[in-house]
C-alpha positions as CSV (number, residue, x, y, z in Angstrom):
1,M,22.6,40.0,-3.3
2,I,24.8,41.2,-0.5
3,S,24.3,40.1,3.1
4,Y,26.0,41.6,6.2
5,L,26.0,39.0,8.9
6,K,27.1,38.8,12.5
7,K,26.8,36.2,15.3
8,V,24.8,37.5,18.2
9,N,24.0,35.2,21.2
10,G,24.9,32.1,19.2
11,E,22.6,33.0,16.2
12,I,23.5,34.4,12.8
13,K,21.8,37.8,12.4
14,E,21.7,39.9,9.3
15,T,22.4,43.6,9.7
16,D,21.3,46.5,7.5
17,S,24.8,47.9,6.8
18,L,28.5,47.1,7.1
19,E,29.7,46.8,10.7
20,D,33.0,45.9,12.2
21,S,34.0,42.2,12.4
22,C,31.0,41.2,10.2
23,W,30.8,38.6,7.5
24,V,29.9,39.9,4.0
25,N,28.4,37.2,1.8
26,I,27.7,37.9,-1.9
27,Y,25.4,35.7,-3.9
28,P,23.9,36.2,-7.4
29,P,22.1,38.0,-8.8
30,Y,24.1,41.1,-8.9
31,E,22.8,44.6,-9.7
32,H,24.8,46.8,-12.0
33,G,27.5,48.7,-10.1
34,T,27.0,46.8,-6.9
35,L,30.4,45.2,-6.9
36,D,32.2,48.4,-7.8
37,A,30.5,50.2,-4.9
38,L,31.3,47.4,-2.4
39,A,35.0,47.3,-3.6
40,K,35.2,51.0,-2.8
41,E,33.5,50.7,0.5
42,L,35.7,47.8,1.7
43,D,38.8,49.3,0.0
44,I,39.7,46.1,-1.9
45,P,40.6,45.7,-5.5
46,L,37.7,45.1,-7.8
47,D,39.6,42.2,-9.4
48,F,39.3,40.3,-6.1
49,L,35.5,40.2,-6.6
50,T,35.4,39.6,-10.4
51,D,38.0,36.9,-10.4
52,S,35.9,35.0,-7.8
53,L,33.0,34.9,-10.3
54,D,35.1,33.3,-13.1
55,V,34.3,29.6,-13.1
56,D,37.6,28.8,-14.8
57,E,39.8,30.3,-12.0
58,R,42.1,27.9,-10.3
59,S,42.7,27.7,-6.5
60,R,45.2,30.4,-5.5
61,Y,45.8,33.3,-3.1
62,E,46.7,36.9,-3.8
63,K,47.7,39.7,-1.5
64,D,47.2,43.4,-1.7
65,E,48.4,46.1,0.7
66,Q,45.6,45.5,3.3
67,S,43.6,42.6,1.9
68,T,44.1,39.0,0.9
69,L,42.1,37.0,-1.7
70,I,41.9,33.2,-1.3
71,L,40.2,31.2,-4.1
72,V,39.3,27.6,-3.3
73,N,37.3,25.3,-5.7
74,S,34.1,23.8,-4.4
75,P,31.6,21.2,-5.9
76,V,28.1,22.2,-6.9
77,L,25.3,20.5,-8.9
78,N,25.4,21.3,-12.6
79,D,22.3,23.3,-13.4
80,E,22.4,22.7,-17.1
81,G,20.9,19.2,-16.8
82,K,22.1,18.0,-20.2
83,D,22.7,14.3,-20.6
84,S,26.2,15.0,-22.0
85,E,27.3,17.3,-19.1
86,A,28.9,16.4,-15.8
87,I,26.6,15.8,-12.8
88,Y,28.8,18.0,-10.6
89,I,31.1,20.8,-11.6
90,T,33.6,22.8,-9.4
91,I,33.5,26.6,-9.1
92,P,35.7,29.0,-7.2
93,V,34.7,30.4,-3.8
94,G,36.4,33.7,-3.1
95,I,37.4,34.5,0.5
96,I,38.6,38.0,1.0
97,L,40.3,39.0,4.3
98,T,40.3,42.7,5.2
99,P,41.5,44.3,8.4
100,G,37.9,44.5,9.7
101,H,35.8,42.1,7.7
102,I,35.7,38.8,5.9
103,V,34.0,38.6,2.5
104,T,32.8,35.5,0.7
105,I,31.7,35.6,-2.9
106,C,30.5,32.9,-5.3
107,S,28.9,32.7,-8.8
108,Y,26.4,30.0,-7.6
109,E,24.6,29.4,-4.3
110,N,27.0,27.1,-2.5
111,P,26.0,24.3,0.0
112,V,29.3,24.9,1.9
113,L,28.5,28.6,2.6
114,D,24.8,27.7,3.2
115,K,25.8,25.6,6.2
116,F,27.3,28.7,7.8
117,L,24.3,30.8,6.8
118,E,22.1,28.3,8.5
119,N,24.4,28.2,11.6
120,K,25.0,24.4,11.2
121,V,28.8,24.6,11.8
122,K,29.9,24.1,15.4
123,N,31.9,27.0,17.0
124,F,31.5,29.2,14.0
125,N,32.0,32.9,14.5
126,P,32.7,35.4,11.7
127,S,34.8,37.6,14.0
128,D,37.4,34.9,14.2
129,K,38.6,35.1,10.7
130,Q,41.4,32.5,10.8
131,M,39.1,29.9,12.3
132,F,36.3,30.9,9.8
133,V,38.7,30.3,6.8
134,L,39.8,26.9,8.2
135,Q,36.2,25.9,8.8
136,I,35.3,26.8,5.2
137,F,38.2,24.6,4.0
138,E,37.0,21.8,6.3
139,Q,33.4,22.0,5.2
140,N,34.5,22.2,1.6
141,V,36.4,18.9,1.9
142,F,33.4,17.3,3.6
143,R,31.3,18.5,0.6
144,F,33.7,16.8,-1.8
145,L,33.6,13.6,0.2
146,E,29.8,13.6,0.3
147,C,29.6,14.1,-3.4
148,L,32.1,11.4,-4.0
149,K,30.0,8.9,-2.0
150,K,26.9,9.9,-4.0
151,L,28.7,9.4,-7.3
152,N,30.0,6.0,-6.2
153,L,26.5,4.9,-5.2
154,K,25.1,6.1,-8.5
155,R,27.8,4.2,-10.3
156,N,27.0,1.0,-8.5
157,L,23.3,1.3,-9.3
158,I,24.0,2.0,-13.0
159,E,26.3,-1.0,-13.2
160,Q,23.6,-3.3,-11.9
161,E,21.3,-2.0,-14.7
162,L,24.0,-2.2,-17.3
163,Y,25.0,-5.8,-16.7
164,H,22.0,-7.2,-18.6
165,S,21.4,-4.2,-20.9
166,S,22.5,-3.4,-24.4
167,R,21.4,0.2,-24.3
168,S,23.8,3.2,-24.4
169,S,21.9,5.4,-21.9
170,E,23.6,3.8,-18.9
171,L,27.0,4.3,-20.5
172,Q,26.1,8.0,-21.0
173,Q,25.3,8.2,-17.2
174,L,28.7,6.7,-16.4
175,L,30.3,9.2,-18.7
176,R,28.7,12.0,-16.8
177,I,30.0,10.6,-13.5
178,E,33.5,10.3,-15.1
179,K,33.4,14.0,-16.1
180,S,32.4,14.9,-12.6
181,L,35.4,12.9,-11.2
182,V,37.7,14.7,-13.6
183,Y,36.6,18.0,-12.2
184,F,37.0,16.7,-8.7
185,V,40.6,15.4,-9.3
186,S,41.7,18.7,-10.8
187,S,40.1,20.9,-8.1
188,L,41.2,18.7,-5.2
189,S,44.8,18.8,-6.6
190,T,44.9,22.6,-6.8
191,N,43.1,22.9,-3.4
192,E,45.8,20.7,-1.8
193,L,48.6,22.8,-3.3
194,L,46.9,26.0,-2.1
195,K,46.6,24.7,1.4
196,M,50.1,23.5,1.5
197,K,51.3,26.9,0.3
198,I,49.2,28.8,2.8
199,K,50.6,26.6,5.6
200,R,54.2,27.1,4.4
201,T,53.9,30.8,4.2
202,D,51.6,31.2,7.3
203,L,49.2,33.3,5.3
204,L,46.6,33.1,8.0
205,K,49.0,34.0,10.7
206,I,48.3,30.9,12.7
207,G,51.8,30.6,14.0
208,T,52.2,27.9,16.6
209,D,48.6,28.0,17.8
210,N,47.8,24.3,18.5
211,D,44.0,24.5,17.8
212,Y,44.4,26.2,14.5
213,S,47.4,24.1,13.4
214,E,45.7,20.8,14.3
215,L,42.6,21.8,12.4
216,F,44.6,22.8,9.4
217,E,46.5,19.5,9.5
218,D,43.2,17.6,9.6
219,V,41.9,19.6,6.7
220,I,45.0,18.8,4.6
221,I,44.7,15.1,5.4
222,D,41.0,15.0,4.6
223,N,41.7,16.8,1.3
224,S,44.4,14.2,0.4
225,Q,41.9,11.4,1.2
226,A,39.3,12.9,-1.0
227,L,41.8,13.3,-3.8
228,E,42.9,9.6,-3.5
229,M,39.2,8.5,-3.5
230,S,38.6,10.6,-6.7
231,N,41.6,8.9,-8.4
232,V,40.5,5.4,-7.3
233,Y,36.9,6.0,-8.5
234,T,38.2,7.4,-11.8
235,H,40.3,4.3,-12.5
236,I,37.5,2.0,-11.5
237,L,35.0,3.8,-13.7
238,S,37.3,3.8,-16.7
239,G,37.8,0.1,-16.4
240,T,34.1,-0.5,-15.8
241,M,33.2,1.5,-18.9
242,E,35.6,-0.4,-21.1
243,A,34.4,-3.7,-19.7
244,Y,30.7,-3.0,-20.2
245,A,31.3,-1.4,-23.6
246,S,32.8,-4.8,-24.5
247,I,29.8,-6.6,-22.9
248,I,27.3,-4.5,-24.9
249,S,29.3,-5.1,-28.1
250,N,29.3,-8.9,-27.4
251,N,25.6,-8.9,-26.6
252,L,24.9,-7.2,-29.9
253,N,27.1,-9.7,-31.7
254,I,25.1,-12.5,-30.2
255,I,21.8,-10.9,-31.3
256,I,23.1,-10.4,-34.8
257,H,24.3,-14.0,-35.0
258,R,20.9,-15.3,-34.0
259,L,19.1,-13.1,-36.5
260,T,21.5,-14.3,-39.2
261,I,20.7,-17.9,-38.4
262,V,16.9,-17.2,-38.5
263,T,17.4,-15.4,-41.8
264,I,19.2,-18.4,-43.3
265,I,16.6,-20.8,-42.0
266,L,13.8,-18.8,-43.6
267,L,15.7,-18.2,-46.8
268,V,15.4,-21.8,-48.1
269,P,11.5,-22.0,-47.9
270,S,11.3,-18.5,-49.4
271,M,13.5,-19.6,-52.3
272,I,11.3,-22.7,-53.0
273,A,8.2,-20.6,-52.8
274,G,9.8,-18.1,-55.2
275,F,10.6,-20.8,-57.7
276,Y,7.1,-22.1,-57.7
277,G,5.7,-18.6,-58.1
278,M,7.2,-18.5,-61.7
279,N,4.3,-20.5,-63.1
280,L,6.7,-22.7,-65.3
281,D,5.5,-26.0,-66.7
282,F,8.7,-28.0,-66.2
283,L,8.9,-27.5,-62.4
284,P,8.7,-30.7,-60.3
285,F,5.3,-31.7,-59.0
286,T,3.6,-29.2,-61.3
287,H,0.8,-31.7,-62.3
288,F,1.0,-33.7,-59.1
289,R,-2.3,-33.7,-57.1
290,Y,-0.7,-33.2,-53.7
291,S,2.1,-30.9,-54.9
292,F,1.3,-28.1,-52.5
293,A,1.5,-30.3,-49.5
294,A,4.7,-31.9,-50.8
295,I,6.3,-28.6,-51.3
296,I,5.3,-27.4,-47.8
297,I,6.7,-30.7,-46.3
298,I,10.0,-30.3,-48.2
299,S,10.4,-26.7,-47.1
300,I,9.7,-27.5,-43.5
301,S,12.1,-30.4,-43.6
302,L,14.9,-28.3,-45.1
303,G,14.2,-25.6,-42.4
304,L,14.4,-28.2,-39.6
305,A,17.5,-29.7,-41.1
306,L,19.2,-26.3,-41.0
307,V,18.0,-25.8,-37.4
308,Y,19.6,-29.1,-36.5
309,Y,22.8,-28.2,-38.3
310,F,23.2,-24.9,-36.5
311,A,22.3,-26.4,-33.1
312,R,24.8,-29.1,-33.5
313,D,27.5,-26.7,-34.7
314,R,26.8,-24.5,-31.6
315,K,27.4,-27.5,-29.3
């Protein structure tokens, strides 16, 4: 799905065809041949569009004669929904700068771009391409920070359930969070390197403009903060999983210990009952009138003696 967007009187309006200084947003699904036709219409390499749809692409930029591709990784919810998969994954968002247009393309619907589509970003205007790119960087970092807070909150809730639990389902949830954090650390690291390189080479042609430079500096600082948070949460989570895995193992050992004691206590009366089930004449109390009561009393006494022994040993 290809949308041609312009800002008119403070509102985002969709146009029927490509116009000067408009924003071209490309979301799935794609019809056959659509990307080829768009690449020819915008006079950009087809690789700029196809590379942006590869979920394994790293953050980078690439220049052509008249156009520039910027790939930045962004977090999205994992649609697979499997218990063994990460809650969030990161995918590349392609930003293509041409002399007359700016193009964004993504393999998933992206909450970062949705904010611009819904006109929720202050001072956003597609005609100002440098500011638009910086605002995408900024909103993308905010998205990382938002997802990190949600993951940390989910981790705290799972820890409270896990403290008195011997189930493995909570550990599986923590593993999903850990996988998400691994994606975040990797993507934030490459994003930071990309932004530093863009700043060093002045790819956006910001120059000495104070407004653009200050915003770019803030974006880089926020990205570093998000990366540091990801690393801290990853270390905390790794330690937490090891600690609670030990707690679960210890709880299971306690349960097994108690079951073993119960088995030993019940074993003695069972043995006595087994002996007297042989119907042999030379067994004690065979012809005694109150033999059944005597055997029951002896079995209970031996069981109580074992209970006392283990209780004293535990103290």
